C-alpha positions as CSV (number, residue, x, y, z in Angstrom):
1,X,12.9,-17.1,-12.5
2,X,14.0,-13.5,-12.4
3,X,13.1,-11.1,-15.1
4,X,15.0,-7.9,-15.6
5,X,13.1,-4.9,-16.9
6,X,14.0,-1.3,-17.6
7,X,11.6,1.6,-17.1
8,X,12.5,5.1,-18.2
9,X,10.4,6.7,-15.5
10,X,11.8,4.7,-12.5
11,X,15.0,3.1,-13.7
12,X,16.1,-0.5,-13.7
13,X,14.6,-3.2,-11.5
14,X,14.8,-6.9,-11.1
15,X,11.7,-8.9,-10.0
16,X,11.9,-12.3,-8.5
17,X,8.1,-12.9,-7.9
18,X,4.9,-12.1,-9.6
19,X,3.1,-11.1,-6.3
20,X,2.4,-7.4,-7.2
21,X,-0.5,-6.8,-4.8
22,X,1.7,-5.7,-1.9
23,X,4.5,-4.2,-4.0
24,X,5.2,-0.5,-3.4
25,X,6.7,-0.2,-6.8
26,X,3.4,-1.3,-8.4
27,X,1.7,1.7,-6.6
28,X,4.4,4.1,-7.8
29,X,4.0,2.8,-11.4
30,X,0.2,3.2,-11.2
31,X,0.6,6.8,-10.0
32,X,3.1,7.5,-12.9
33,X,0.7,6.0,-15.4
34,X,-2.2,8.1,-14.1
35,X,0.0,11.2,-14.3
36,X,0.8,10.3,-17.9
37,X,-3.0,10.0,-18.6
38,X,-3.6,13.5,-17.3
39,X,-0.6,14.8,-19.3
40,X,-2.1,13.2,-22.5
41,X,-5.4,15.0,-21.8
42,X,-3.6,18.3,-21.2
43,X,-1.6,18.0,-24.4
44,X,-4.8,18.5,-26.3
45,X,-5.3,21.9,-24.6
46,X,-1.7,23.2,-24.6
47,X,-1.2,26.3,-26.8
48,X,2.1,26.7,-28.4
49,X,3.4,28.8,-31.3
50,X,0.9,29.1,-34.2
51,X,-1.4,26.4,-32.8
52,X,-4.2,28.4,-31.1
53,X,-7.4,26.6,-31.7
54,X,-8.3,23.3,-30.0
55,X,-8.7,21.6,-33.4
56,X,-5.2,22.5,-34.5
57,X,-3.6,21.7,-31.1
58,X,-5.3,18.3,-31.1
59,X,-4.3,17.5,-34.7
60,X,-0.7,18.5,-34.0
61,X,-0.6,16.2,-30.9
62,X,-2.3,13.3,-32.7
63,X,0.2,13.4,-35.5
64,X,3.3,13.7,-33.3
65,X,3.7,12.1,-29.8
66,X,0.2,10.8,-29.2
67,X,0.9,7.1,-30.1
68,X,4.2,7.2,-28.1
69,X,2.3,8.4,-25.1
70,X,-1.0,6.4,-25.2
71,X,0.4,3.0,-26.0
72,X,2.6,2.5,-22.9
73,X,0.1,4.1,-20.6
74,X,-3.1,2.3,-21.7
75,X,-1.5,-1.1,-22.3
76,X,0.0,-1.2,-18.8
77,X,-3.1,0.2,-17.1
78,X,-5.4,-2.3,-18.8
79,X,-3.0,-5.2,-18.0
80,X,-2.6,-4.1,-14.4
81,X,1.1,-3.3,-14.8
82,X,1.8,-7.0,-15.6
83,X,5.5,-7.7,-16.2
84,X,4.9,-9.4,-19.5
85,X,3.7,-6.1,-21.1
86,X,6.0,-3.9,-19.1
87,X,8.5,-3.6,-22.0
88,X,6.0,-1.3,-23.8
89,X,7.0,1.5,-21.4
90,X,10.2,1.8,-23.4
91,X,8.1,3.8,-25.9
92,X,8.4,6.7,-23.5
93,X,12.1,7.1,-24.4
94,X,11.1,9.3,-27.3
95,X,10.7,12.0,-24.6
96,X,14.3,11.6,-23.4
97,X,15.5,14.8,-25.1
98,X,12.7,16.8,-23.6
99,X,13.5,15.5,-20.1
100,X,17.3,16.2,-20.5
101,X,16.8,19.9,-21.4
102,X,16.1,21.1,-17.8
103,X,19.0,19.1,-16.6
104,X,21.2,20.7,-19.2
105,X,20.1,24.2,-18.2
106,X,20.8,23.4,-14.5
107,X,24.3,22.1,-15.3
108,X,25.5,24.9,-17.7
109,X,26.6,27.3,-15.0
110,X,28.3,24.9,-12.6
111,X,30.2,23.1,-15.4
112,X,31.2,26.2,-17.2
113,X,34.0,26.8,-14.6
114,X,35.5,23.5,-15.6
115,X,35.4,24.1,-19.4
116,X,38.3,25.6,-21.3
117,X,37.9,29.1,-22.4
118,X,38.9,29.7,-26.0
């Protein structure tokens, strides 16, 4: 039986077997989750705006995106990226706006020649 899954980090894939030991996609997902773990740790140290102390930075992160970051990462790492808990990675979609901003900045100039001047 094929199960269709969607992952915001790598796109859409269809799996036909559960043999993940030799799967290259499994290794890619493992690396992505490890990178997310490092990012979670670094978010507790990132200074921005009025948040200068470690305590205020940590509290801001704990009350904002921490749950959305830790749940998909830890659940999938603990369950060895099993397909039955893979849907949890959709929690990462809350960062979609943040990921689109650099793309928007890259496309402003090339697409400005196609827009109508008013």
